N, C-alpha and C positions, 0 to 999 in steps of 0.2 A: 621562375618567380611568378611570371604572368599566369601560368596554369594554376599555381597554388591559389592565387587570388580568386580566380573564377571558381575553383573548387570550393573555397570557403563560402562564396556567395551562394553556391548551389545548396548549401546546407542550412540555410535559414529555416527556422522551425516551420514557417508557413509551407515551404516547399516540401519539407519532410512529411507534413500532414497530408499534402495533396497527392503524393506518390501513392499508387495503389498499394494497400497493405499486402504483405506477403509474409509467410512464416520464415522465409529466408532473409537474413539481414546482411548487409554489406558493411564491413568495418574497415576504416582506412586510417592512415597515418600511425600505424602501430610502430612501437620502437623496434629496433633491430633485435633479432634473436628472441622475439616474443614466443612463448611456448603455447601449444594447443590448450593446455589446461588454463592458462591465463585468459585466453579468449573465451573459453567455455565458462569461466567464472563470471564473465559479464552477464551471461544469460541465465545462470543457475537460479537466481532468486525468483525468476518469472515463470519457471516451469521446466518441463523436460527438454533437454537438448538432444536432438536426434542425429545431427550430422555436423561436420565441420570441414572446411577446406581452407588451408592457409596458403597464401601466395607469398612465399618468403622474400623473393627478390623485390616485390612491389610494396612490401610492408602493408599488405591487405589480407583480409580473411572473409570467408562467408560462413555464417553460423545459421543452422537450421533448427528451429524450435518445433516442439510437438504440435502446437496449434497456432493458428493465426492470431487468436485472442492474446496468447502469451507474447507474441511478437509486438502486437499493438501496445500492450501494457509496457513492454520494455522500451519501445520508442518514446512513449509518453513520459516515462520516468526519466530517460536520459535527455529529453528535451528541456527538463527543468534542472537536472543535476548533471554536470559535465562528466562523462565517463573517463576514467583514467586507467592506464595500464603502466605499471612501473613509474607512477607519478607523471606520466606524459598524457595530455588530453588526446583522446581519439574521437573520430567521427563515425556515427552509425546512422544508416538510412535503410529503407526497404530496398531489397534487391529486385531486379527484373525477373529473376528466377523464381518459380513457384516451389521448386524443390531442388535439392542438391543430388546430382548423380556423381558419386565419386567411385573410382575403381577400387577393388578390394586390395590393390597393392599399397593403398595408403594405410599401412599397418599401424604406424605410430598413432595416427588420429583415431583409428578404430580401437586401439588399446585404451586410449584415454577415455573414449566414449563408453567403452565397456566398464571401465573403472567407475565412471560417473554414474552410469545407470545402475550399477550394483549398489553404490552408495545411496542413490535416490530410492532404490527399491528396498532399502533397509538391509541389504546383504553386505558382505565384506568383499572388497575388490580382490581378485585373485592375486596372489603374491607376485610381485614383479611386473604387474600390468603397467603401472606408471608410478614412478617414485613420487612425482610432484603431488599426487593426490592422497598418498597414504603415509607420508613421512611423519605426520603428527603423532606424537606418542601420548599426548595428553588431551582429554576432551575439554580441558579448561583453558580459556583464553584470558589474557590480561589486556585490558583496554585502557588506553590513556586518551583523554580528549584534549587536543591542542586548540588554541585560539577559540576558547569557549566564550563566544560573544553572547550566546543565550544559554541558560541552564538546560541541562539534559537530565531527564528523570529515568529512574529504573524502568518504568513502563515503556518509555520511548526505546530504550535499548532492547527490551524484550520484543517489541513489535518488529524492530529492524532485523534482529538476529534470528527470530523464529521463522523467517522466510526460508532458512536453510535446513531446519530440522527442529527437533524438540529441545527447547531450552529448559533445563532441569532446575538450575539455581543461579541466582545473581547476588553478588555482594558489592555495594558501592562504598567508596571511602575517598577521603582527600589526603594526599600525601605530597609533601613539597609544594603545597599550594596548587596542586593539580588534581582535578577530578579523575578518579580511576574506578575501574570495575573489574571484578572477576566474574566470568560467565561460564557456566558448565553445560555442555551439550550432552546428549546421551551416548555419543561415541566420538573417538578422535577423528575419523574421516569427515564427519559433519563440521567439526571445529576447523579442520583444514580448509574445507570449501568456503566457510564464512570468512576465514582470515584472508584467503586469496582474493575473494571478491570485494571485501570491505576495507582492507588495510589501505589507508591513504585517502579514502572517500570522505566527503563532507556530509554531515547530517543536514545542514542548511547551506544555502548558497554562500560560498566564500568563507565559511566559518565552521566551528565545531568539527574539526578533522579527527577521524578515528586512527589511532596508532595501535596496532594489534600485534601481540606476540604470544607464544605459548607460555603457560604458567608451569612452574615446577610441580605445583600441586596437581594431583589427579582426581581429587574429590574435595568438594567444599562442604564444610560443616556449618549449616545455617541454623541459628537458634530461634530467630524471630521472623515473622512475616510482617514487614512494615515498608515504609517508603525507602529504606536504605538496604534492605536485604529481603530475599524471597526464596523459599523452597517450593517450587510448583508441584513437587511430588507429595508434599505434606501440608495441605491446606489447613490442617488443624493446629498448626503452631501458633503460640500466642504472639501478640503484637509487641510485647515487651514495653520498655519505656521510651522507645524511639531511638535508643542508643544504637550505634552500628552493631550488627549482630555478628561479631567475629570473636571466637573464643580465644583465650590468652595463648594457647598453643599455636593457633593459626597466625596470630599477630607476629609471631617469631618469623614466619615465612616472609614477612615484609622487611627483610634485613634488619631484624631487631627493633623494629619500630614499636613503641609502647602503645597499647590499645587505646589509652585515654585520648591520644591526639588524633584518632581517626574520626573526625567530627562529621565531615561530609555534608554539612548543612547547606542546602540550596533552596532558594525561593522557587516555588513551582513556576513553570512556564505560563505565560498568559494563555488563557483557555484556547483561543483559536490556533495559536502556534502549536500548542500541545496536541490538539486534534490533528493538525496537519502533519506534525512530526510523527505521530503515531502511524500515519499512513506511509511514513518513510520516504516520501517523495514530495519535497516541499520547496517552495520559494517564498521566503518571508516578504511580506509587502514592504516596499521601499528598497528591496534588494534586486528584484527582478525587473522592475519597470513595467510589469504586466498589469493590465487592468483586470477588473473583476467581471468582464463580459465574455461569455462563452458562445460559440457557434455549434449548435447541434444539427447534424444532417443525417440523411438516410432515414428520416422519420416516416411513419405510416400516415400519410396525409388524410386518409379516410377517418382515422381514429384519434389523432393527436389533438389536444386542446391546450391553450395556455395553462389551464388549471391542472391538467395531468403532468405537464412539465414542471410546474411550480411544486407539486406534491413530491415528485421523484427527486428533483434537484434539491428540494428543501430538506432532504435527509442529510445533506452535506454542508448546508449553509443556508442563510436567509436570502432566498431569491426575492429580488426587489421588483423587477419588471420582466415580462416575457413577451416576445413579439414573434409570431409566426410570419415568415416573409411572404408578402402578397404575391410576388411573381414566382415564388419557389416554395410551395407550401410543404415540401418535405424538409425544410430547414427552418431553424428558429434561433433567435438571439435570447440568451438568458443572462440578466444582469444580477450578479451575486453581491453581497454586502462588501466584500473585499477580495483582493487577489488570492489570499490564502484559501478562501472558500472555493473560489473558482478552480484553483489547482486541485483541491481535494475532490471536488465533484468530477472534474475531468479524469483524474486518475482512477476513480472508482467506477465511472459510468461508461467510459469509451469502450465500445465493443460489446456492451450488454444488449440483450434483446428486449425490445419494448414493442408491444403490439405486433409481434412476429418478425421484426426486422432488427438486425444489429445496428445500433445507433453509433454515429461517429461524433465525438466531442472534441473540440479544439479551442484554443484561446482565440478570441476574435480580435481584429484590428480596431474595432469600435471601442470607445471608452465609456459609452453609456447607451442605453436604449431610449430612443426618442418616443414620446407619446404622440398620438395623432393630434393634429391641430384642432382647436375647439370647433365643435359642430361638424367635424368630418367623421363619417361612419366608416370604420375599416373592418366591418363585419365581425367585430369581436376578436380580431387576430392579435390585438395588443392589450395586455392587461397590466395594471399597476397594482402590485401587491405590497407596496411600501408599508402600509399600515395594517397588514394582515395580522390577526391574532394568532395565526398558525406558525409564526416563526419559532423555530426550536432553539435558537441560539442568542435570543435577545438578552437573557439574564447572564451576567458575567459569572463564570464558575458553575454554570448549570451542569447537572449530571449528564445531559445530552452530549456534552463535549467528550465524555469518557466512553460513550457508547456509539462511536462512529465505526461502522464495519462495511466492507464491500457487500454488494448484494449477495445474499445466500438463500438457500431454500427455506431456512428457518426464520420465522417472523416472531418478534416479541410484541405481545399485545398488552396494553395497560388501560386503566380506567374502565374496567369491565363492571357493569352493574351486578349486584349480588344475585339477582334472580335469573341471570343468563347462564344457560347450561353449555356443556361441551358440545352437545348436539346442535344447539343454536349456532354456535360459532363455526362448527364444521360445515353446516349448511350454507352459512353466509359466505364463507370463502370458496366453497366448491361452486356456488352460483356465480362467483366472480370469474369463473373459468379455470378449471384445473382440478387436481385431485389432492385431497388432504391426506397425507401419509401418516401423520402422527400428531398427537396433541397432549399437552401436559399443563394442568393448572399449577400455579404457585400456591403456597399454603393458604394465603388469605383470599384466594379466588378473584382478586382484583387484577391479577396479571396472569398471563399464560404464554406458553410457546406453542406455535403451530407450524408444522412442517409441510410444505407443498412438494410436489414431485419434481419440479424443475425450478431453477432460479427465475426463468421468465414468468412462470405462474406466480411466484412470490412477488415479483416486481408488479405484476398486474393487480394482485391482491392488495398490495400496499397503496397503489394509485387509487384503486376503487374504494377502499375501506378506511384509509386513514381519515380521521375526523367524522366517521360515520355515526349518525345519531342513533344510539341504542335505546332511546327513551329516557324520560326524566332528565333530559339535558345531559346525559352521559355521552360524551363524544369519544369514540374508540381512538386510541393512540396506537399507531403501528410503526415499527422500525425493524431493521434487519438485526439478527442476533448472531453471535459467533458460536453459540451453543448448538449442540444437536440433541435430538430427543432419543 
C-alpha cells in the first residue's frame, strides 16, 4: 500500500512536466490481460506508434511514438483528461528510455504494430495480423453521450474523431432523451481504432462520456449540411430547414422510431468551451481547479519579448499579462483570461519551435502575474495587456472561436487593403525570415492564404506581422489556417 501512495505522488502533473521528454512513454496500473492494441490505442490520436513492450506480470507497458513532439502532446492531453483502459484509470509518464529495443521474438506486438501502420498508411492490415484491429465490419459508429453536463456539437465530434482518420458524414439526433450520433469513417479499421481509443473517455473532465459501438448501417444518407447533419464529401448540399437530415428509410434503422421525434435541439456551447472542446483536450474552468497562468520555458532569450509571447499565445486566448523571469530569461509567465484558454494554448504550443527553439509550455503554480511595484524599472520584462485592443476573444460568439487551429504552415490573412498585391505580401513574409511556398487571394482580395515552408517560419511570420500597419490604418490580421493551398 505504501509504495502505491508514493507512486501516485510521483505522478503529479508538475513532476510529469519536469521529467525530460522522451518519445518512449511508461504506462502503469494497466488492468489484467490488457491487449497490445488497447495500449496502442492510447497513443494513436497523437501520431505514429513505432514500438510497444508490455510487462504482463507488472501491469505496465512502454509505448514508443514516432516523434518526441507526439509524445509531448500525448502527455499534455492526458495531464488534463485521465486516460482509461477498460474503464480503469491508468498512469502515463515519460520513460527514461530514449527508444525501445525489443527482440524480434516479440511477434504478437510486432503483428499489432504492422496492422496499425498499415491502417495509418491507408492500407489494409494483412488478414489475420491481429483480430482486435480489424474486427469492425462497419465504418459507421453509433455514439451515445452519457452524463451530458455540457452540450456537445457536431463540430466537436468531428474534431475529436478526425484525429483517427477521415470523417465522411455525421448525423446527430436525440433518442430516449439522450443525445446520439452516427459517424461514418472512410473505412472500418479507422472506425475500429477510434472506438478502441475513445469508448468510455470523457469529452470534458468528469462529464460527457462517450459510449461507442458499431452501427448496423454501413453507409449514411445525409440530405442536408447543417448543425445536425453533415456530409463532408458533398459540401454543395443545402442547409434544409434545420430539421434532422435523416430520410424516412433510415429512421427505421433506429428501431422503428418515427423521424418527427428526432429533434436533437441543443443550445450551442459557450464560445470558450466550444473552442476548447474543439481541441479535444479540455478542462472546463471550475472543474480542474487550474489557474489561467502558464509557464513557458526553453525560450530564445536573445529574441523573445513580452510582445512576441502576447501575439503568439493570443491566438488561443486573451493574454492579460506577460512576465519574462528576471533571473531566468529563457522562461516567462503568461496569464490568460481563464483556465480554458490556458489549456488550449498549452495543448497547441507546447513543443512548437519559436525563434529556433522548441518551447515548453506547462500550467504554472502561480494564480496571477504580479506587475512590478510603482517606480520600479524591470527593464520592460513585464507587460500588462489587460486593455489591449488586440484581444481576439473579447466579443462573445466571435468568429475567432471557430477558427482556432494548431500552428500550421498555412496562414490566414485578413484586413488586406485593396491596393496591396500578392507580390507585396510575399515580400513582407519572406522578409520575416522564411520561404513563401504558395499564395491565394480570396475573391474579394481582403483575405488570403499564404503558405510558408515550415511551421516555425509561419509562427515567426504571425509574431512579426499580426497587426502590421499596411497603410491607411489597415492593420493586417494573421492566424493559422487548417486549409492548404
